A tleap script that builds the chain and sets N, CA, C and O, in Angstrom:
source leaprc.protein.ff14SB
mol = sequence {
  NMET ARG PHE HIE THR PRO SER THR PRO GLN
  ARG GLN ALA ASP ALA LEU SER VAL VAL SER
  ASN PRO LYS PRO HIE HIE ARG PRO SER LEU
  LEU LEU LEU ALA TRP ALA THR LEU LYS ALA
  GLU ARG GLY GLN THR VAL CYS GLN ARG ARG
  LEU GLN ALA LYS PRO LEU GLN ALA ASP GLN
  GLN VAL CALA
}
set mol.1.N position { -18.703 -48.352 -49.444 }
set mol.1.CA position { -17.858 -47.257 -50.375 }
set mol.1.C position { -17.559 -46.313 -49.832 }
set mol.1.O position { -18.422 -45.601 -49.318 }
set mol.2.N position { -16.038 -45.961 -49.766 }
set mol.2.CA position { -15.298 -44.916 -49.289 }
set mol.2.C position { -14.822 -43.878 -50.006 }
set mol.2.O position { -13.987 -44.153 -50.868 }
set mol.3.N position { -15.190 -42.599 -49.845 }
set mol.3.CA position { -14.527 -41.445 -50.616 }
set mol.3.C position { -13.741 -40.926 -49.830 }
set mol.3.O position { -14.090 -40.697 -48.672 }
set mol.4.N position { -12.461 -40.615 -50.302 }
set mol.4.CA position { -11.493 -39.903 -49.612 }
set mol.4.C position { -11.076 -38.687 -50.357 }
set mol.4.O position { -10.547 -38.806 -51.462 }
set mol.5.N position { -11.320 -37.321 -49.722 }
set mol.5.CA position { -10.879 -36.141 -50.087 }
set mol.5.C position { -9.683 -35.604 -49.323 }
set mol.5.O position { -9.612 -35.792 -48.108 }
set mol.6.N position { -8.819 -34.998 -49.925 }
set mol.6.CA position { -7.482 -34.574 -49.144 }
set mol.6.C position { -8.015 -33.798 -48.241 }
set mol.6.O position { -9.107 -33.286 -48.487 }
set mol.7.N position { -7.424 -33.572 -47.131 }
set mol.7.CA position { -7.961 -32.754 -45.962 }
set mol.7.C position { -7.080 -31.446 -46.042 }
set mol.7.O position { -5.868 -31.425 -46.256 }
set mol.8.N position { -7.933 -30.325 -45.826 }
set mol.8.CA position { -7.251 -29.003 -45.868 }
set mol.8.C position { -7.627 -28.316 -44.765 }
set mol.8.O position { -8.707 -28.439 -44.188 }
set mol.9.N position { -6.539 -27.430 -44.404 }
set mol.9.CA position { -6.948 -26.574 -42.956 }
set mol.9.C position { -8.131 -25.706 -43.254 }
set mol.9.O position { -8.856 -25.450 -42.292 }
set mol.10.N position { -8.458 -25.196 -44.454 }
set mol.10.CA position { -9.610 -24.356 -44.556 }
set mol.10.C position { -10.998 -25.255 -44.448 }
set mol.10.O position { -11.998 -24.803 -43.890 }
set mol.11.N position { -10.960 -26.335 -44.934 }
set mol.11.CA position { -12.332 -27.128 -44.863 }
set mol.11.C position { -12.468 -27.640 -43.599 }
set mol.11.O position { -13.611 -27.890 -43.215 }
set mol.12.N position { -11.332 -27.893 -42.714 }
set mol.12.CA position { -11.574 -28.135 -41.327 }
set mol.12.C position { -11.966 -26.801 -40.443 }
set mol.12.O position { -12.680 -26.859 -39.442 }
set mol.13.N position { -11.461 -25.741 -40.903 }
set mol.13.CA position { -11.667 -24.620 -40.167 }
set mol.13.C position { -13.113 -23.932 -40.469 }
set mol.13.O position { -13.654 -23.227 -39.616 }
set mol.14.N position { -13.726 -24.193 -41.793 }
set mol.14.CA position { -15.184 -24.026 -42.098 }
set mol.14.C position { -15.970 -24.938 -41.323 }
set mol.14.O position { -16.881 -24.465 -40.644 }
set mol.15.N position { -15.741 -26.305 -41.318 }
set mol.15.CA position { -16.391 -27.298 -40.532 }
set mol.15.C position { -16.614 -27.030 -39.091 }
set mol.15.O position { -17.739 -27.197 -38.621 }
set mol.16.N position { -15.690 -26.654 -38.401 }
set mol.16.CA position { -15.516 -26.360 -37.211 }
set mol.16.C position { -16.019 -25.091 -36.765 }
set mol.16.O position { -16.303 -24.934 -35.577 }
set mol.17.N position { -16.163 -24.110 -37.663 }
set mol.17.CA position { -17.025 -22.696 -37.412 }
set mol.17.C position { -18.380 -23.210 -37.543 }
set mol.17.O position { -19.061 -22.942 -36.554 }
set mol.18.N position { -18.941 -23.815 -38.380 }
set mol.18.CA position { -20.398 -24.219 -38.490 }
set mol.18.C position { -20.734 -25.001 -37.382 }
set mol.18.O position { -21.718 -24.627 -36.743 }
set mol.19.N position { -20.003 -26.236 -36.922 }
set mol.19.CA position { -20.559 -26.887 -36.000 }
set mol.19.C position { -20.372 -26.135 -34.483 }
set mol.19.O position { -21.219 -26.431 -33.639 }
set mol.20.N position { -19.419 -25.280 -34.141 }
set mol.20.CA position { -19.360 -24.800 -33.035 }
set mol.20.C position { -20.046 -23.556 -32.721 }
set mol.20.O position { -20.050 -23.129 -31.566 }
set mol.21.N position { -20.709 -22.862 -33.808 }
set mol.21.CA position { -21.365 -21.445 -33.815 }
set mol.21.C position { -22.325 -21.713 -34.916 }
set mol.21.O position { -22.110 -21.264 -36.042 }
set mol.22.N position { -23.498 -22.509 -34.606 }
set mol.22.CA position { -24.564 -22.835 -35.646 }
set mol.22.C position { -25.397 -21.258 -35.935 }
set mol.22.O position { -25.437 -20.438 -35.018 }
set mol.23.N position { -25.984 -20.981 -37.185 }
set mol.23.CA position { -26.458 -19.845 -37.370 }
set mol.23.C position { -28.120 -20.289 -37.576 }
set mol.23.O position { -28.393 -21.453 -37.871 }
set mol.24.N position { -28.945 -19.496 -37.437 }
set mol.24.CA position { -30.383 -19.685 -37.816 }
set mol.24.C position { -30.500 -20.243 -39.270 }
set mol.24.O position { -31.282 -21.148 -39.561 }
set mol.25.N position { -29.589 -19.579 -40.241 }
set mol.25.CA position { -29.871 -19.825 -41.590 }
set mol.25.C position { -28.899 -21.288 -42.070 }
set mol.25.O position { -28.811 -21.739 -43.212 }
set mol.26.N position { -28.379 -21.709 -41.089 }
set mol.26.CA position { -27.613 -23.117 -41.293 }
set mol.26.C position { -28.462 -24.264 -41.668 }
set mol.26.O position { -29.242 -24.545 -40.758 }
set mol.27.N position { -28.553 -24.920 -42.569 }
set mol.27.CA position { -29.552 -25.953 -42.831 }
set mol.27.C position { -28.969 -27.192 -42.037 }
set mol.27.O position { -27.774 -27.365 -41.794 }
set mol.28.N position { -29.952 -27.975 -41.694 }
set mol.28.CA position { -29.614 -29.369 -40.839 }
set mol.28.C position { -28.634 -30.090 -41.725 }
set mol.28.O position { -27.620 -30.548 -41.200 }
set mol.29.N position { -28.816 -30.221 -42.885 }
set mol.29.CA position { -27.993 -30.953 -43.809 }
set mol.29.C position { -26.319 -30.345 -43.911 }
set mol.29.O position { -25.345 -31.066 -44.125 }
set mol.30.N position { -26.285 -29.107 -43.738 }
set mol.30.CA position { -25.167 -28.442 -43.561 }
set mol.30.C position { -24.537 -28.793 -42.290 }
set mol.30.O position { -23.338 -29.073 -42.287 }
set mol.31.N position { -25.173 -28.807 -41.284 }
set mol.31.CA position { -24.599 -29.076 -39.991 }
set mol.31.C position { -24.171 -30.427 -39.910 }
set mol.31.O position { -23.193 -30.751 -39.237 }
set mol.32.N position { -24.932 -31.322 -40.638 }
set mol.32.CA position { -24.397 -32.792 -40.687 }
set mol.32.C position { -23.259 -33.042 -41.425 }
set mol.32.O position { -22.407 -33.865 -41.089 }
set mol.33.N position { -23.215 -32.337 -42.453 }
set mol.33.CA position { -22.001 -32.454 -43.616 }
set mol.33.C position { -20.765 -31.889 -42.674 }
set mol.33.O position { -19.685 -32.479 -42.690 }
set mol.34.N position { -20.919 -31.018 -42.062 }
set mol.34.CA position { -19.813 -30.291 -41.288 }
set mol.34.C position { -19.226 -31.289 -39.999 }
set mol.34.O position { -18.024 -31.419 -39.766 }
set mol.35.N position { -20.153 -31.858 -39.336 }
set mol.35.CA position { -19.873 -32.780 -38.250 }
set mol.35.C position { -19.370 -33.892 -38.816 }
set mol.35.O position { -18.449 -34.413 -38.185 }
set mol.36.N position { -19.831 -34.616 -40.215 }
set mol.36.CA position { -19.320 -35.646 -40.758 }
set mol.36.C position { -17.661 -35.398 -41.244 }
set mol.36.O position { -16.758 -36.235 -41.253 }
set mol.37.N position { -17.610 -34.010 -41.623 }
set mol.37.CA position { -15.998 -33.768 -41.937 }
set mol.37.C position { -14.920 -33.783 -40.971 }
set mol.37.O position { -13.755 -34.147 -41.132 }
set mol.38.N position { -15.591 -33.252 -39.774 }
set mol.38.CA position { -14.664 -33.143 -38.539 }
set mol.38.C position { -14.469 -34.695 -38.128 }
set mol.38.O position { -13.314 -35.051 -37.895 }
set mol.39.N position { -15.272 -35.427 -38.046 }
set mol.39.CA position { -15.226 -36.812 -37.586 }
set mol.39.C position { -14.150 -37.521 -38.717 }
set mol.39.O position { -13.269 -38.273 -38.299 }
set mol.40.N position { -14.265 -37.271 -39.962 }
set mol.40.CA position { -13.396 -37.997 -40.961 }
set mol.40.C position { -11.953 -37.337 -40.857 }
set mol.40.O position { -10.947 -37.925 -41.256 }
set mol.41.N position { -11.932 -36.143 -40.323 }
set mol.41.CA position { -10.616 -35.456 -40.033 }
set mol.41.C position { -9.827 -36.254 -39.061 }
set mol.41.O position { -8.648 -36.556 -39.244 }
set mol.42.N position { -10.481 -36.560 -38.092 }
set mol.42.CA position { -10.017 -37.477 -36.730 }
set mol.42.C position { -10.015 -38.891 -37.018 }
set mol.42.O position { -9.689 -39.693 -36.143 }
set mol.43.N position { -10.398 -39.308 -38.328 }
set mol.43.CA position { -10.039 -40.793 -38.668 }
set mol.43.C position { -11.222 -41.551 -38.389 }
set mol.43.O position { -11.230 -42.744 -38.692 }
set mol.44.N position { -12.253 -41.005 -37.836 }
set mol.44.CA position { -13.448 -41.720 -37.318 }
set mol.44.C position { -14.517 -41.822 -38.650 }
set mol.44.O position { -14.549 -41.027 -39.590 }
set mol.45.N position { -15.292 -42.900 -38.484 }
set mol.45.CA position { -16.361 -43.413 -39.396 }
set mol.45.C position { -17.557 -42.724 -38.897 }
set mol.45.O position { -17.715 -42.416 -37.715 }
set mol.46.N position { -18.504 -42.464 -39.971 }
set mol.46.CA position { -20.016 -42.245 -39.642 }
set mol.46.C position { -20.780 -43.408 -40.155 }
set mol.46.O position { -20.597 -43.920 -41.259 }
set mol.47.N position { -21.623 -43.774 -39.300 }
set mol.47.CA position { -22.544 -44.928 -39.587 }
set mol.47.C position { -23.764 -44.367 -40.189 }
set mol.47.O position { -24.545 -43.612 -39.610 }
set mol.48.N position { -23.868 -44.805 -41.422 }
set mol.48.CA position { -24.988 -44.369 -42.250 }
set mol.48.C position { -26.434 -44.684 -41.774 }
set mol.48.O position { -27.422 -43.982 -41.991 }
set mol.49.N position { -26.393 -45.822 -41.111 }
set mol.49.CA position { -27.718 -46.510 -40.702 }
set mol.49.C position { -28.209 -45.828 -39.389 }
set mol.49.O position { -29.417 -45.767 -39.159 }
set mol.50.N position { -27.373 -45.360 -38.603 }
set mol.50.CA position { -27.673 -44.643 -37.563 }
set mol.50.C position { -28.122 -43.131 -37.829 }
set mol.50.O position { -28.824 -42.516 -37.026 }
set mol.51.N position { -27.585 -42.511 -39.203 }
set mol.51.CA position { -28.022 -41.193 -39.565 }
set mol.51.C position { -29.675 -41.527 -40.199 }
set mol.51.O position { -30.570 -40.687 -40.102 }
set mol.52.N position { -29.844 -42.658 -40.736 }
set mol.52.CA position { -31.203 -42.966 -41.403 }
set mol.52.C position { -32.116 -43.288 -40.267 }
set mol.52.O position { -33.324 -43.180 -40.479 }
set mol.53.N position { -31.769 -43.607 -39.279 }
set mol.53.CA position { -32.856 -43.950 -38.133 }
set mol.53.C position { -33.339 -42.789 -37.442 }
set mol.53.O position { -34.344 -42.885 -36.737 }
set mol.54.N position { -32.672 -41.606 -37.581 }
set mol.54.CA position { -33.297 -40.366 -37.076 }
set mol.54.C position { -33.211 -39.499 -38.197 }
set mol.54.O position { -32.136 -38.972 -38.482 }
set mol.55.N position { -34.315 -39.288 -38.906 }
set mol.55.CA position { -34.259 -38.480 -40.023 }
set mol.55.C position { -34.070 -36.719 -39.572 }
set mol.55.O position { -34.483 -36.247 -38.512 }
set mol.56.N position { -33.466 -36.063 -40.485 }
set mol.56.CA position { -33.456 -34.581 -40.387 }
set mol.56.C position { -34.625 -34.066 -40.624 }
set mol.56.O position { -35.437 -34.711 -41.288 }
set mol.57.N position { -34.910 -32.908 -40.167 }
set mol.57.CA position { -35.975 -32.082 -40.638 }
set mol.57.C position { -35.625 -31.572 -42.170 }
set mol.57.O position { -34.520 -31.421 -42.691 }
set mol.58.N position { -36.844 -31.374 -42.670 }
set mol.58.CA position { -36.591 -31.066 -44.196 }
set mol.58.C position { -35.837 -29.722 -44.424 }
set mol.58.O position { -36.175 -28.739 -43.765 }
set mol.59.N position { -34.859 -29.648 -45.304 }
set mol.59.CA position { -34.319 -28.319 -45.388 }
set mol.59.C position { -35.194 -27.236 -45.958 }
set mol.59.O position { -35.697 -27.351 -47.076 }
set mol.60.N position { -35.378 -26.169 -45.179 }
set mol.60.CA position { -36.245 -25.204 -45.617 }
set mol.60.C position { -35.675 -24.032 -46.225 }
set mol.60.O position { -34.557 -23.790 -45.771 }
set mol.61.N position { -36.132 -23.109 -47.228 }
set mol.61.CA position { -35.355 -22.133 -47.814 }
set mol.61.C position { -36.106 -20.883 -47.012 }
set mol.61.O position { -37.303 -20.719 -46.778 }
set mol.62.N position { -34.919 -20.041 -46.671 }
set mol.62.CA position { -35.358 -18.765 -45.804 }
set mol.62.C position { -35.724 -17.933 -46.793 }
set mol.62.O position { -35.065 -18.006 -47.831 }
set mol.63.N position { -36.747 -17.038 -46.730 }
set mol.63.CA position { -37.040 -16.158 -47.622 }
set mol.63.C position { -36.630 -14.684 -47.440 }
set mol.63.O position { -36.917 -13.853 -48.301 }
savepdb mol mol.pdb
quit
């Protein structure tokens, strides 16, 4: 199943900012979502099986 959301310059800029300059408070899931957003903007697909093969560290809340 594919979902298509309209591309916006702000969404692309936010994703690029997260991927190119990760901060300690950025969760692994945010980095993954930003990366997938940039791939989608380029018309590329993300293989869910490959993502599941290498699980992310659990998201941790920073106090």
